[in-house]
Structures are given as structure tokens and as C-alpha cells.
C-alpha positions in Angstrom: 65.1 151.8 143.2 68.7 153.3 142.1 68.0 156.7 140.6 69.4 157.4 137.2 71.5 160.3 135.9 68.6 161.5 133.5 66.3 161.2 136.5 64.7 164.2 138.7 64.4 164.2 142.2 60.7 164.5 142.0 60.9 161.2 139.8 63.4 159.5 141.9 61.2 160.2 145.2 58.2 158.8 143.7 59.9 155.8 142.8 61.2 155.2 146.0 58.0 156.2 147.8 56.1 153.1 145.6 58.9 150.6 146.4 59.6 148.4 149.1 63.4 148.3 148.3 66.2 150.9 148.1 70.1 150.6 147.8 73.3 152.4 149.1 72.9 155.2 146.8 69.3 155.8 147.5 70.7 156.0 151.3 72.9 158.5 150.4 70.9 160.8 148.4 68.1 160.7 150.9 70.5 161.9 153.5 71.9 164.6 151.4 68.0 165.5 150.4 67.1 165.5 154.1 70.2 167.6 155.4 69.1 170.3 152.6 65.5 170.5 153.8 66.0 171.1 157.0 67.0 168.0 159.1 70.9 168.8 159.6 71.4 165.7 161.8 69.6 163.2 159.6 71.3 159.9 159.3 70.1 157.0 156.5 71.6 153.7 157.1 70.6 150.7 155.2 67.3 151.9 154.3 66.3 153.1 157.9 66.1 157.1 158.5 66.8 158.5 161.5 65.8 161.9 161.2 67.6 163.4 164.7 70.7 161.3 164.1 69.1 158.4 166.1 65.9 157.3 167.1 63.8 159.4 169.6 60.1 159.1 170.8 59.4 162.3 168.7 61.3 161.2 165.7 61.3 157.2 165.8 63.4 155.5 163.0 61.2 154.9 159.4 61.7 153.1 156.5 63.4 155.3 153.6 60.2 154.4 151.4 57.9 155.9 154.2 59.7 159.2 154.1 60.0 159.3 150.2 56.2 158.8 150.6 55.7 161.6 153.0 58.2 163.9 150.7 56.1 163.1 147.5 53.0 163.6 149.3 53.9 167.0 150.1 55.8 168.1 147.1 52.2 166.8 145.3 50.3 169.2 147.5 52.8 172.2 146.7 52.4 171.6 142.6 
């Protein structure tokens, strides 16, 4: 699920949340997004998200698609 130039962040998140795949660009974009929304240590590698920079009991590694779904659900609630 690669982001395109004419796509909004919300559309990208929505597409990523309903997909089971991601690519290197998705990882870079997700890491940048997470750092902007309050996870300064977030690291995204090969579609796996480490919110604290590494896996912890309180923040275990999650798939990029699951994190995208969580973000999209939060965005939908705000709309």
C-alpha cells in the first residue's frame, strides 16, 4: 500500500488499515507520522512498529497495519 502524491494522509491511513501489506515508503511515512503525534522514539522496520523504539511489555511490537487501523479509528471518532 504505497502512498501516492495526490493522496491525503487520511486516505493513506485508511488504505493501510484495510491492507495486510506495506512497503518501505509506508514504514518511513508511518515513523514520521508517529513521531509528529507524540511518539518521539517510534521506529518502524519492515512493517513492524516499535512505539518506544523497541518492544516493551507496555508497548509490544505491532504490525503497521494494526497501528494504521487504530489511528484511523481515532480519526473517524473525531470527524
